[in-house]
C-alpha positions in Angstrom: 17.1 22.5 -31.7 16.4 23.5 -28.3 15.4 27.0 -26.3 18.5 27.3 -25.2 20.2 27.3 -28.6 17.3 29.2 -30.3 17.8 32.0 -27.2 21.8 31.9 -28.1 21.1 32.7 -32.1 18.9 35.2 -31.1 21.3 37.0 -29.2 23.9 36.3 -32.1 21.6 37.4 -34.5 20.9 40.7 -32.4 24.2 41.7 -31.7 25.4 41.1 -35.6 22.3 43.6 -36.6 23.3 47.4 -37.1 20.0 48.4 -35.6 19.1 52.4 -34.0 19.3 52.3 -30.0 16.3 51.8 -29.7 15.2 49.3 -31.2 18.7 47.5 -29.4 16.4 48.0 -26.5 13.6 46.6 -27.4 15.8 43.5 -28.6 17.1 43.3 -25.6 13.4 43.2 -23.5 12.1 40.6 -26.7 15.3 38.6 -25.2 14.3 38.6 -21.9 11.4 37.7 -21.9 12.6 34.8 -24.2 14.8 33.6 -21.3 12.5 34.1 -18.6 10.1 32.1 -20.6 12.7 29.8 -21.2 13.5 29.1 -17.3 9.7 28.4 -16.7 9.3 25.8 -19.1 12.9 24.4 -17.7 11.1 24.7 -13.9 7.9 23.2 -15.8 10.0 20.7 -17.0 11.8 19.8 -14.4 8.0 19.2 -12.0 6.8 16.6 -15.2 9.6 14.8 -15.0 9.3 14.4 -10.5 5.7 13.8 -11.3 6.5 10.9 -13.6 8.7 9.6 -11.3 6.1 9.7 -8.5 3.7 7.8 -11.3 5.9 5.3 -12.0 6.5 4.7 -8.1 3.0 4.2 -7.2 2.2 2.4 -10.6 4.7 0.0 -9.7 3.0 -0.2 -5.8 -0.1 -0.6 -7.4 1.2 -3.6 -9.9 2.4 -5.3 -6.7 -0.3 -5.0 -4.1 -2.2 -6.4 -7.6 0.2 -9.5 -7.3 -0.6 -9.4 -3.7 -4.2 -9.2 -3.6 -4.2 -11.9 -6.3 -2.2 -14.7 -4.2 -4.4 -13.4 -1.0 -7.3 -14.6 -3.5 -6.1 -17.8 -4.6 -5.4 -18.4 -0.6 -9.1 -17.8 0.1 -10.3 -20.0 -2.7 -7.6 -22.6 -1.8 -9.5 -22.0 2.1 -12.8 -22.1 0.7 -12.3 -25.6 -0.9 -10.7 -26.8 2.0 -13.2 -26.3 4.3 -16.4 -26.5 1.9 -16.7 -30.5 2.5 -16.3 -30.1 6.9 -19.7 -27.3 6.5 -21.5 -30.8 7.5 -19.8 -30.9 10.7 -20.6 -29.4 13.5 -18.4 -28.3 16.3 -20.2 -29.7 19.9 -19.4 -27.4 23.0 -20.2 -28.9 26.6 -19.9 -26.3 29.2 -18.0 -27.3 32.8 -17.7 -25.3 35.9 -14.5 -25.3 37.9 -14.6 -26.9 41.3 -11.8 -24.4 42.8 -13.2 -21.0 41.3 -17.2 -21.6 40.0 -15.7 -20.1 36.7 -18.3 -21.9 33.8 -16.5 -22.3 30.7 -16.6 -24.0 27.5 -14.9 -26.7 25.9 -15.3 -29.2 22.5 -14.6 -32.7 24.0 -14.4 -34.2 19.9 -10.8 -32.0 20.7 -10.3 -34.3 23.9 -9.0 -37.7 24.6 -11.6 -40.2 27.2 -10.6 -39.1 30.4 -8.1 -36.2 29.3 -7.4 -33.4 32.1 -8.7 -30.2 31.1 -7.6 -26.8 32.9 -9.3 -24.0 34.2 -8.9 -21.1 32.1 -9.7 -18.8 35.4 -7.4 -19.7 37.9 -5.5 -22.9 35.8 -7.0 -25.6 37.7 -6.5 -29.6 36.7 -10.1 -30.9 35.8 -10.9 -34.3 35.2 -13.6 -34.8 32.5 -14.9 -37.2 34.5 -15.6 -35.5 37.8 -17.6 -32.4 35.9 -19.9 -30.6 36.9 -21.8 -30.0 33.7 
């Protein structure tokens, strides 16, 4: 039986009872008290339902984040495995001085073919590797 049903049953019982007027006033005050308690309980129920909805949304968000973190962890592990064999290879850089602006910059000669043209990162001039001031 719900609280609303209980309050209605109490009202019906009080209206059927033949009591002195002072008892009726006290009983009506009791019914008002129960109605106030019922309203507070309903308000608490609504708050709890709202919090439950927020908790469900948070749990769903956490599950998505957990899934995405697992995917990220797998990707990082794959990258470690991929680069694991390349630890022995170290990059070797050379310095070059641009003949136009005298800007000194570094480049990795293994990334360029022999005789390939470099571009100065400062002024954009094309530089022949064979004519570098190293």
